[in-house]
Residue, then its C-alpha position, 0 to 999 in steps of 0.5 A: x252863800x257858803x259852800x257848806x250851805x250849798x252842800x247841805x241843801x244838796x245833801x238834803x234834797x238827795x236824802x228826801x228824794x231817797x226816802x221818798x223813793x224808798x217809801x214808794x218802793x216799799x209800798x209797791x213791794x208790799x202789794x206784790x207781797x200780798x199778791x204773792x200770798x194770795x196766789x199761794x192761797x189760791x193754789x192751795x184752794x185749787x188743790x183742795x177743790x180738785x181733791x174735793x171733786x175727785x172725792x165726790x166722784x169716788x163717793x158717787x161711784x160707791x153710792x151707785x154700786x150700793x144702789x145697784x147691789x143694795x149691799x148694806x155694808x156699803x151704805x155705811x161707807x157711802x154715808x160716812x164718805x158723804x158726811x166727810x165730803x160735807x165737812x170738806x165742803x164747809x172747810x172750803x169756805x175758808x178760802x177767799x177765792x171759793x168764798x166768791x162762789x158761796x151760792x154754788x158752794x151752798x148748792x153743793x152742800x144741798x146736793x150732798x144732803x139730797x144724795x145722803x137722803x136718797x142713799x138712806x131711803x134706798x137702805x130703808x126700803x127693801x128692793x127700792x122702788x123705781x121712784x127712790x132710785x130715780x130720786x137718787x139719780x137726780x140727786x147724784x146728777x145734781x151733785x155732780x153738776x154743782x161740783x163741776x160748776x163750782x170747780x169751773x168758777x173757782x178755776x176762772x177766779x184763779x186765772x183772773x187773779x194770776x193775770x192780775x198778779x202778772x200785770x201788777x208785777x210788770x207795772x211795778x217793774x216799770x214803775x221802779x225803773x221810772x222811779x230810779x231814773x227820776x231820782x237819778x235825774x234829780x241827783x244829777x240836776x242837784x249835782x250840776x247846780x252845785x258844781x256850777x255854783x262852785x266851779x264857775x268862781x274857781x274857773x274865773x279865779x284860774x282865768x284871772x290867775x293865767x291872765x295875771x301870769x301870762x299877760x301881766x294883768x292885775x289879778x281880779x278877785x271873783x264877785x259871785x259864788x260861795x263866800x269862801x271863794x270870794x274870800x280866797x280871791x281877795x286873799x290871792x289878790x292881796x298875796x299877788x300884789x305883795x308877791x309882785x312887790x317882793x319880786x320886783x325888789x328881788x329882781x332889782x337885787x338879782x340884777x345888781x348881783x348879776x352885774x357884780x357876778x359879771x364883773x367877777x367873771x370878767x376878773x376871773x377870766x382875766x386871772x385865768x388868762x394871766x394864770x395860763x400865761x404864767x403856766x406857759x411861762x413856767x413850762x417854758x422855764x421848766x423846759x429851759x431849766x431841763x435844756x440848761x441841765x442837759x447842756x450843763x450836764x454835757x459841758x461839765x461831764x465832758x471836762x470831768x471825763x478828761x480829769x477823772x480819766x487822766x487821773x486814773x491813767x496817772x495812777x497806773x504810772x510809776x509815781x512817788x508816794x507823795x505824788x500818788x497821794x496828790x493824784x489820789x486826792x485829786x481823783x477823790x475830789x473829782x469823784x465827789x464833785x461828779x457825785x454832787x453833779x449826779x445828785x443835782x441832775x437826778x433830783x431835777x429829773x425826779x422833780x420834772x417827772x422825767x426819770x425813767x426806771x428800767x425793768x430788767x433781770x438782775x442778781x441782787x447779790x451782784x448789786x450788793x457786792x458791787x456796793x461793797x467793793x465800791x466802799x471797801x478800800x475806804x473802810x480798810x483805810x479807816x479800820x471799819x468792818x464792811x460786810x454784806x449778807x444776803x439771806x438764803x430765802x432771797x431769790x437769786x434773780x429779781x426784776x427791776x432797776x439795778x442801777x437805781x437800787x445800787x444808787x440808793x444803797x451807795x448813798x446809804x453806805x456812803x452816809x454810814x461811812x461818813x458818820x462811823x469812826x469805828x466798828x462795822x457797817x452791815x448790808x443785809x438783804x432779807x425776804x419778808x411779807x407785807x400786811x397783805x401777805x405779798x412778798x417783799x425784799x428788805x434792804x438794810x444798812x446798819x452801822x455803829x456810828x454816832x446815831x441820829x437824835x429824835x429831832x433830826x429823824x423827822x428831817x433826815x430825808x429832807x432836801x439839803x438837810x444837814x444833821x450837823x449845821x455848825x460851821x465847823x462840821x466835819x462831814x461835807x455833803x450836799x444833803x441830797x443823797x437821802x432825799x434822792x434815795x427816798x424818791x427813788x425808793x418811792x418810784x420803785x414802789x417801796x418805802x424807806x425808813x430809819x431807826x437810830x439811837x444817839x451814840x449807838x448807831x443807825x439803821x436805814x432800811x427800805x422795802x421793795x416789791x419782790x418781782x421775780x424774773x420773767x417766767x418765775x415766781x418768788x416762791x420757786x426761785x432758788x437762793x443765791x447759793x445752791x444750798x445751805x451748808x449743813x455742817x458746823x462752822x467754828x469761828x476761832x480767834x480773839x473777839x473782834x468786829x471781824x469775827x462778828x462780821x463773819x458770823x453775820x455773813x454766814x447767818x442762815x447759810x450753815x447748820x450751826x456756828x460756834x465761837x472759841x476764844x482760846x487755842x485749847x478750846x478749839x482743839x477740844x471742840x474739834x476733838x469732841x465733834x462727831x463730824x469734822x467741823x469747818x474752822x475759820x481763823x479770823x485775823x484782824x487788820x494788824x493782828x499777828x496772833x495767827x502765828x500763836x494760834x496756829x502754833x498752839x492749835x492749828x496743827x492739831x485742828x487741821x487733823x480733824x477739820x478743814x481750816x480757813x483763814x479770813x483776813x479782810x483787813x490785810x488786803x494785798x499783805x495777806x500773801x506775805x503775812x499768811x502762809x497759804x500752805x497752812x490753810x485750805x483757803x485764805x479770804x482777804x476780800x470784802x466780806x460777803x455771804x457768797x464770797x465766804x461760802x465759795x471759799x468754804x466750798x473750795x470754789x474760790x480759787x483766787x481768794x488770795x489775790x485782791x482786785x488790783x493785784x490781778x494781772x491785766x487781761x489782754x484783749x484784741x479788737x479794732x475800735x473806732x472812737x468818735x469824740x470831738x473833745x481831745x481830752x476825752x479822746x486821749x483818756x478813752x484811747x489810752x484806757x482801751x490801748x492799755x488792755x490791747x485794743x487797737x483804737x482809731x479816732x474820728x472828731x465828728x460823725x461825718x468823718x466817722x461815716x467816711x472812715x467806716x465806708x473806707x475800712x469796714x474791719x472795725x469790731x466796735x464804734x464808740x460814738x459821742x452824741x453831740x458833735x459839730x458838723x454831724x451828730x451821733x444820731x445821723x452818723x449812726x444812720x449812715x454807718x448802719x447803711x454801710x455795716x448793719x451788723x456793726x455794734x455802736x455804743x453811744x457816749x454822752x455827758x447828757x444823762x437826762x431821761x429824754x436823751x437816753x430815750x432818743x438814744x434807744x429810739x435810733x437803735x444804739x447797741x448801748x449807752x455809756x455815761x460820761x465820765x467814763x469809768x474804766x471798768x465799766x468801759x472795758x466790760x461794755x466793750x468786751x461784751x459788745x464785741x463778744x456778741x457782735x455776731x449775735x442778734x442785738x437785744x433791746x438796748x439798756x444802759x450799760x454804765 
């Protein structure tokens, strides 16, 4: 049997039962409705009967009054009332409950007729006799009695009907409840049978499926129940059989894959172990390389310190021109070799992630002028114009690493010097905004050299890249300077770039975040000079690279700049000016035209303006060529914004002399030099004694500690870090126990970042790299001795 048949039978039984129940209930409700209607008629009949009884009583009262008084007009009213009562009595026969007492109703009608006859008789016989009155009384009494009997009988029938209606309603209520309960039981029985017929096969299917899944038994289809369930069981059995076959095949396949995966995992584990070993070997190799670089740095810098220092000392002695040329050549070659060594060490430190940057307050103008002074002698010898301009909106003091900034600028300027045969090299520093509106400092090095092709621009910052790859290239170099510069700029949080045209020169530029010094903001910091000069500056002289360079360094710092090419133009210009301008007469390196200019215009121009001479290419010869009494000031140093402005303000009192022409300063103080290498001791001792210091020597840390313990009159200790018997770290601790306030400056040829960190950790007062630069050494020694009595500030690399 199908499930649809079972459901159809169940629904049919439910429908038949429902129709039967509805029919029975409808009949019961019909009977109740008839009873309710009968009760309504009975209530109306009762009211009419009660009204009829009262009317009869009133009529009898009127009739009694008439019989007693024999007033004629009362007779008409009484007869009319009796006639109306007769009609009412006839109408009472319409009610079913009164019809049951028809004889009594007839008695009432009969008695009404008798009363009517008696009333008529009383009116026909004047002074009615006693017989007539007695007849009337008998008829009236009979009427009253028959009316009461009829009323009582009707009331009895009404009470009986009401009782029957109540009993019927109660019986119908219980019958309805019993009928509903019976129908509900019938529906529950049908539902139970239907569900049992359907649910039992489903339950058996579920049990068979659980046994097949949990106990591994074969799936058994059901044999009893609806046809659909039997077909479902057969279908599931077939599906389970096919699924078991597929699962068995898949299990076999997964087992094979698991075996392959296990083999692959074992292979990967072996590979990981090999990679771990290779990583450890690479780390060990990196450590070995770093250690090797540290050792080689020390071993190479130590003899280079002696070579460069000896050549520096030799330059200060009396030599023939030929000998001076040999010494200068040897020193320049030593410096080039030292530069190559520094580049290799810096590149290794950067790639190893061991290059630490400082964050100190520094003056950007000092850094730029340091780079200008470094390359100024070379540019003078080659006839190149070297100038530096710092824009007025650049903050006076910044926060960062001035040593690395100077290194980047020196690399860029050094490349410009190499590839520029004639013209100029400008260093420019400006303040700008990035895309997010943050302040940045833009450094630029532009030249008029040979330029770079578009093909070479893509590799110009690559390591070991040479733009001229031929065997006959004129410029030497390792190709590391620009690569190191790019990495340093990135480490400092900036970007570097280049723009160039072949034959027209190049411009290398980079930007760095404008970090103001502590306690200041970039917007509120003053510029390098106090204020810009509001007056006009006139640049006089024939057109030249020097004149363009002067205009460049003063750009943005003065109210206006004018140029004149002829003496007469200068006289006319000064005479026509409302305020006396500042006149700058620019003299070329081998240009004697200043005499003609001054003879033609100088005397007249001086009467109206302050006249200055700028002769950066003349160097020391400016004192013998240019009469100082003819000008307010003479500038013969490297061109820079601050230097020229100081001259114009009259603050540059020593512009006539060059750096080398200044008289050596005499210094005093006692210094203990601790150095295990004889050559290094010789160089440092001579440099210090030449300026007036008293120098004692020690060959190792143990000897130095003993000397300080015996004699505590030293002002400073210069301590090498790597020495036999006792190194500089242990000697520092011993000396501190004797004299805690004695300044100690570390000396080392190992410039790796870890070595510098160790030097800082043991509380040295300074750190100087070998080879020792004379100026750096002297300035550091002077600074340490001057601040010996003050509290030591946190260590920073001095050289």
